[in-house]
N, C-alpha and C positions, 0 to 999 in steps of 0.2 A: 569844640568849635574848630573848624579848619580855616587856615588862612590861604589866600590866593595871592599870586604874584600881582604886582601893580600892572595896570594897563600899559602896554608898550607905546612909545611915541611913534614908532614906525615898525609895524609887524613885517618881518622878513618873509618873503615868499619865494617859492620855486627857484628860479634861475639866479636870484640875488644871493642865495645862501653860499654857494661855492666860491664865487669871487670874494665874498666877505672873509672867507678863511685866509685868503692871500693878504687881506688888509690886516688881520690880526697877526699873521706871521710876519708881515713887514714891520709892524709896530714893535714886535719882540726883537726882530733883527736889529732895528735901530738901537734898542736898549743894549743889546749884546755888543754891537759895534762901538758904541760910545764907551761902554765898559772896557772893551778890548783896547781901544785907543788910550784910555786913561791908565790902563794897567800894563803899559809897555814894558816896564822893568819890575813888574810885580813879583816875579819869582825871586829875584835878588833881594828886593825889599823885604819880602816875607821871610826869606831864609836868614836875613840879617837881624830880624827882630828877636827879642826874648819871647819865646812862645810858651803857652801853657802846655802841660803834658798831654792834653787831649787834642792838640793841634794836628790836623792831618798833613800829609806831605803836599807841597805846592802843586805837584802834577795832577792831583785829584780834582782840583777845582774846575778845570776845563771840561772834562767829561761829565761831571755832575751838572754843571750849568747848561751844557748842551742838551741833556735830557730834560732838565727842568724847563728850559725855554720852549721846547716843543710842547710840553704839557701845558704851560701857561698859555700859549697861543691857542691850542685846541680848546682849553677850558673857556677862554674868553669867547671864542666862536660858538661853542655849544650853548652857553648862557644867552648870548645875543640871539641865536636862532630861535630860542624859546620866547623871548619877550621884546626883541628889538633893543633900541637904545633907550636906556632908563638910568635910574640912579645907580644901579649895580654896575653898569658899564662905565659910569663916571668914576666910581670908586676903583674899578679895575684899572682905569687910566691913571689914577692917582698913584696906585701902588707901582705901576710901571715907571712912572717918573721918579718915584722914590728909589726904586731899584736902580735906575740909571744914574742917580746922583751919588750912590754910596761909593762906587769905585773911584771916581775922581776925588772925592773927599778923603778917602782912606789912602789910596796909593799915590795919586798925583800931588795932592796938597799935603799929605802926611798929617792930617788933622784927625787923629785917632779918636779923641773924645767927641768931637763934632760928629764923626762918622758913627760913633756909638749911639748918640742921641738920634741921629737920622735912621739908623737901622731899627731902633725901637719903634719909631714911627712907621717904618716899612712893615715890621711884623704886625703891628696893629692894623694897618691897611690890608695886609694879606688875610688876616683872620676875619676882618669885616667883609672882605670880598667873598671869602668862603661862605660866611653866614648868609650873605645876600644871594650868592649863586645857588645855595642849597634849596632855596625857594623856587628857583627857576629850572635847575638841572642838577640832580644829584651827581651825575657823572662829572659835570664841570667842577663841582665842589670837591669831589674826591681827587680829581686830577691836580688840584691845588694843594692837597694835603702834604705831599712830599716837599713841595716848595715851602710851605709854612714850617715844616720840621727842619729843613735845611737853614732857613732864615733864623729860626730859633737857635739852632746850633751856632750859626755865624754870629749871632748876637752875643752868645756866651764867649765865643772865641774873641770877638772884638773887645768885650769887657776884660777878658784875661790879658789881652795885649795892652790895653790901657793901664791896667794895674802893674804889669811887669815892665812897661817902658815909660 
């Protein structure tokens, strides 16, 4: 038995598809900007922490997140193109909000344990988004796979920091 995607609430057509990519990109830019503002002194904070041996250098985070944010925006847009706004789009939005919340919790507030709980929720939301997107667009789901892997690694890193600090 094959399953089909749920009926869209608004099926995207023709000319509406390309401007929508800008909306998805703008949403991801907002997440990145909030994270960037909250991480003003993140390099010094990160370097001052007792880090687990698997911790990457602080300079690596910017380039990785830049690539991931582009992939996140395109993935959201591809899934939306297929079915319009539906439950998967809502879950996608939830994971963006959770993504946006982590950096202020960890770097601005210094709440490493709260950030750990939050990033576990983020990872669950990303995995749920992938599962829901896979029914709409395999490409969208695959575009989120590196994001899920990075968030899983970041979860382990956050846990290591909680234990060591």
